[in-house]
C-alpha positions in Angstrom: 24.7 90.6 17.2 26.5 87.6 15.6 29.0 89.9 13.9 29.7 91.6 17.2 30.1 95.2 15.9 31.7 97.9 18.0 31.1 101.5 18.8 27.7 103.1 18.4 26.3 100.1 16.5 27.0 97.7 19.4 25.4 100.2 21.8 22.3 100.4 19.7 22.1 96.6 19.4 22.4 96.2 23.1 19.6 98.7 23.6 17.3 96.9 21.2 18.2 93.5 22.6 17.2 94.7 26.1 13.9 96.2 24.7 13.0 93.0 22.8 14.4 90.4 25.2 11.1 88.6 25.7 10.5 88.4 21.9 14.0 87.1 21.3 13.6 84.5 24.0 10.3 83.3 22.5 11.9 83.2 19.0 14.8 81.1 20.4 12.4 78.6 22.0 10.4 78.3 18.7 13.6 77.7 16.6 14.9 75.2 19.1 11.7 73.2 19.1 11.6 73.2 15.3 15.2 72.0 15.1 14.3 69.3 17.7 11.5 67.8 15.6 12.4 68.7 12.0 14.4 65.5 11.5 11.6 63.3 12.9 9.4 63.6 9.7 10.9 62.7 6.3 9.1 63.1 2.9 9.8 61.0 -0.1 7.8 60.3 -3.2 7.9 60.1 -7.0 6.2 60.9 -10.2 5.4 57.6 -12.0 4.3 57.7 -15.7 2.8 54.4 -17.0 1.8 53.3 -20.5 -0.1 50.0 -21.1 -1.3 48.4 -24.3 -3.5 45.3 -23.8 -4.8 43.1 -26.6 -7.2 40.4 -25.6 -9.4 37.8 -27.3 -10.9 35.7 -24.4 -13.4 33.8 -26.6 -10.8 32.9 -29.3 -12.7 34.7 -32.1 -9.6 35.6 -34.0 -10.0 39.3 -33.3 -8.2 41.0 -30.4 -9.7 44.0 -28.6 -7.2 46.7 -28.0 -7.1 48.9 -24.9 -4.5 51.5 -24.0 -3.9 53.6 -20.9 -1.6 56.5 -20.5 -1.2 58.5 -17.3 0.9 59.2 -14.2 0.7 59.2 -10.5 2.1 61.9 -8.2 3.0 60.2 -4.9 4.0 61.5 -1.4 5.2 59.1 1.3 5.8 60.8 4.7 7.4 58.9 7.6 7.3 60.3 11.1 9.5 58.9 14.0 7.6 58.1 17.2 10.6 56.7 19.1 13.6 54.5 18.4 11.4 51.6 17.3 8.1 53.0 16.1 7.2 55.1 13.0 4.0 56.4 11.5 3.8 56.1 7.7 1.5 57.0 4.8 1.1 57.0 1.1 -0.8 59.8 -0.7 -1.6 59.6 -4.4 -3.1 61.8 -7.1 -3.7 60.3 -10.5 -3.7 61.9 -14.0 -5.3 60.2 -17.0 -3.4 61.9 -19.9 -5.6 60.2 -22.5 -8.7 61.9 -21.2 -6.9 64.9 -19.6 -8.5 64.1 -16.2 -7.0 64.1 -12.8 -8.1 63.0 -9.3 -7.8 64.7 -5.9 -5.1 63.5 -3.5 -6.2 60.2 -1.9 -4.9 58.6 1.3 -3.9 55.1 -0.1 -2.1 53.8 3.0 -1.6 54.9 6.6 -0.1 52.7 9.3 2.0 52.5 12.4 5.0 50.2 12.4 7.1 48.8 15.3 10.4 47.4 14.1 12.7 45.5 16.5 15.6 43.2 15.9 13.5 40.0 15.3 10.0 41.4 15.6 7.9 43.6 13.3 4.3 44.8 13.7 2.2 46.8 11.3 -1.2 48.2 12.2 -3.5 50.3 9.9 -3.8 50.2 6.1 -0.6 49.0 4.5 0.9 47.2 1.5 -0.2 43.6 1.1 2.3 41.9 -1.2 4.1 39.0 0.5 7.7 39.1 -0.8 8.3 35.3 -1.2 5.2 35.0 -3.5 6.3 38.1 -5.5 2.8 39.1 -6.5 1.3 35.7 -7.3 -1.9 36.3 -5.2 -1.7 39.7 -3.6 -0.4 43.1 -4.7 -2.8 45.5 -3.0 -3.6 47.1 0.4 -5.1 45.6 3.5 -6.7 47.2 6.5 -5.7 45.3 9.6 -2.5 44.0 11.2 0.6 42.1 10.2 3.2 40.4 12.4 6.7 39.0 11.6 8.8 37.1 14.1 12.3 35.8 13.5 15.2 36.4 11.1 16.5 33.4 9.1 13.4 31.5 10.0 10.5 33.9 10.0 6.8 33.4 11.1 4.3 35.8 9.4 0.7 36.4 10.2 -1.8 38.9 8.6 -5.4 39.6 9.2 -7.7 42.4 7.9 -10.1 43.5 5.2 -9.3 44.0 1.5 -11.3 46.4 -0.7 -13.7 44.4 -2.7 -12.6 45.7 -6.1 -9.5 43.6 -5.5 -11.6 40.4 -5.0 -13.5 38.8 -7.9 -14.0 35.0 -8.2 -14.8 33.0 -11.3 -14.2 34.3 -14.8 -13.3 38.0 -14.4 -16.4 40.2 -14.6 -19.0 37.6 -13.6 -20.9 37.7 -10.3 -18.8 40.6 -9.0 -19.9 43.2 -6.5 -17.9 46.1 -5.0 -20.3 46.6 -2.0 -18.5 44.6 0.7 -14.8 44.2 1.5 -13.3 40.7 1.8 -12.0 39.4 5.1 -8.5 37.8 4.8 -6.5 35.8 7.4 -3.1 34.4 6.5 -0.2 32.7 8.3 3.1 31.5 6.9 6.6 30.3 7.6 9.7 31.3 5.6 13.4 30.4 5.5 16.1 32.6 3.9 19.8 31.9 4.0 20.7 35.5 3.2 22.4 37.2 0.3 23.1 33.9 -1.4 21.6 30.4 -1.1 18.2 28.8 -0.9 15.0 30.4 0.3 11.7 28.6 0.7 8.4 28.6 2.6 4.7 28.3 2.6 1.5 30.0 3.7 -2.2 29.5 4.2 -5.0 32.1 3.5 -8.7 32.1 4.4 -10.7 34.6 2.4 -14.4 35.3 3.0 -16.4 37.2 0.5 -20.0 36.9 -1.0 -18.6 37.0 -4.5 -16.8 33.7 -3.9 -20.0 31.8 -4.5 -19.0 31.9 -8.2 -15.9 29.8 -7.6 -17.9 26.6 -8.4 -19.0 25.8 -11.9 -22.6 25.3 -10.7 -22.5 28.7 -8.9 -23.4 27.0 -5.6 -20.0 27.2 -4.0 -18.8 28.2 -0.6 -18.4 31.9 0.2 -14.8 31.1 1.4 -11.5 30.5 -0.3 -9.1 28.1 1.4 -5.7 28.7 -0.3 -2.3 27.0 0.3 0.9 28.4 -1.2 4.5 27.3 -1.5 7.6 29.1 -2.8 11.2 28.1 -3.6 14.2 29.9 -4.9 18.0 30.1 -5.1 20.2 33.2 -5.0 23.3 32.3 -7.0 24.8 35.8 -6.2 23.7 39.3 -5.4 22.9 39.7 -9.1 21.4 36.3 -10.2 18.4 34.6 -8.7 15.8 31.9 -9.7 12.5 31.9 -7.9 9.0 30.4 -8.2 5.7 30.2 -6.3 2.5 28.0 -6.4 -1.0 28.5 -4.9 -4.2 26.4 -4.9 -7.7 27.1 -3.7 -9.2 23.9 -2.3 -12.8 25.5 -2.3 -12.9 26.1 -6.1 -13.3 23.7 -9.0 -12.0 25.8 -11.9 -9.1 28.2 -12.3 -8.2 27.0 -8.8 -4.4 27.0 -9.4 -1.8 29.7 -9.9 2.0 29.5 -10.3 4.8 31.5 -11.7 8.6 31.2 -12.1 11.2 33.8 -12.9 15.0 34.2 -13.5 16.4 37.6 -12.5 19.7 39.1 -13.3 20.9 42.6 -12.3 21.1 45.1 -9.5 18.2 47.5 -10.2 16.8 48.9 -6.9 14.4 51.7 -7.5 17.1 53.7 -9.4 18.9 54.4 -6.1 22.2 54.6 -8.0 23.1 55.7 -11.6 23.7 52.8 -13.9 21.6 50.1 -12.1 19.9 47.7 -14.5 18.2 44.3 -14.5 16.5 41.9 -16.9 14.2 38.9 -16.2 12.2 36.2 -18.0 9.6 33.9 -16.7 6.1 32.3 -16.9 2.9 33.3 -15.3 -0.4 31.5 -14.7 -3.0 33.5 -12.8 -6.1 31.5 -12.0 -9.0 33.8 -11.2 -10.1 31.8 -8.2 -6.6 32.0 -6.6 -4.9 35.2 -7.8 -7.5 37.6 -6.5 -5.3 40.7 -6.6 -2.0 39.8 -8.2 0.7 42.0 -9.8 -0.6 42.7 -13.3 2.2 44.8 -14.7 3.3 42.0 -17.1 0.3 39.5 -17.0 -3.4 39.4 -16.6 -5.8 37.5 -14.3 -7.2 34.4 -15.9 -4.3 34.0 -18.3 -1.1 32.0 -18.7 2.0 32.8 -20.7 5.6 34.0 -21.0 6.9 37.3 -19.7 10.1 39.3 -20.2 11.2 42.6 -18.7 14.0 45.1 -18.2 14.8 47.9 -15.8 17.4 50.7 -16.2 18.5 53.8 -14.3 20.3 56.2 -16.6 20.6 58.7 -13.8 20.3 58.5 -10.0 16.6 58.5 -9.0 15.3 58.1 -12.6 14.2 54.6 -13.7 12.8 53.0 -16.8 10.8 49.8 -16.9 9.7 47.8 -20.0 7.7 44.5 -19.8 6.0 42.2 -22.3 3.5 39.3 -21.9 2.3 36.9 -24.5 -0.1 34.1 -23.6 -3.6 32.6 -23.6 -6.7 32.6 -21.3 -7.0 29.6 -19.0 -10.7 29.3 -19.8 -11.6 29.5 -23.4 -8.0 29.4 -24.6 -8.3 32.8 -26.3 -5.1 34.9 -26.7 -3.8 37.8 -24.6 -0.9 40.2 -25.1 0.4 43.1 -23.0 3.0 45.8 -23.4 4.0 47.8 -20.3 6.2 50.8 -19.9 7.0 53.0 -17.0 9.2 56.0 -16.1 9.8 56.9 -12.4 11.4 60.0 -11.0 12.1 59.6 -7.3 12.6 62.4 -4.8 
């Protein structure tokens, strides 16, 4: 019919079109509806291979225990448009342990609705909990609840929800730790950012409630709450060079109650979105176990302090390499710790 043939072929097509008019109409409706909604759902994801080599001697015995992990994650991240301002989002992961040749089923890691307006953003559901100004000092996990941001250059932030209990452990890691009950978290903060260059600074307050927090006192008779204040400060010299730092203290604890880190970044690496992107960084980490409950541990460990260096490179578009190294000591006991981290990401 599209080619508009003549003669007997056209007559035959006209006869068939008349005979199957209802079916053609129904097919047309279905195709139109699919075209109408096909661009409302987008799928992205990646395969992420990670290698870790950790050597620790917490008790300062002179002998480091060595632990390696070797595996990858297959990740899907659908986003569905609800209207001009609201979307529904999810993250679905399956993990493979190459060392043991074991794999998991797909797991719904995150699922949330997000309303994004000019100076107003609201998230509801289970979503990423990693406040950007703190860059993983305290939190790099998921939270089930709600998060609100208001403003642009000056921004007010509020978060409330529950964090899975395997992300909350007080005291020396491994002691007085239960995974039975999730922790309740409430946080508010105020942040200032000049833009692509210039200063950024801010602060936040978090209240954490969890039975395991009884161990944040040396006599094990502490409060089941953590009262944490944070501050951050940085300067963006250009689009490539930035210096940043963050500090946090838990006023309810009496040991390992402070955390801080500082970092100098140079480069333009952004999830390998363009071929040739690269970046390097160097810095210092101190992760007190009674403050950094669920921090970023790619290049450091809870309960340790020390120096870190790292590099990122995208040899091709959507293919990225990461390499990180940490060398330091435990805060309690002064034993030594060392970590090598490598990752390859293929985005789609």
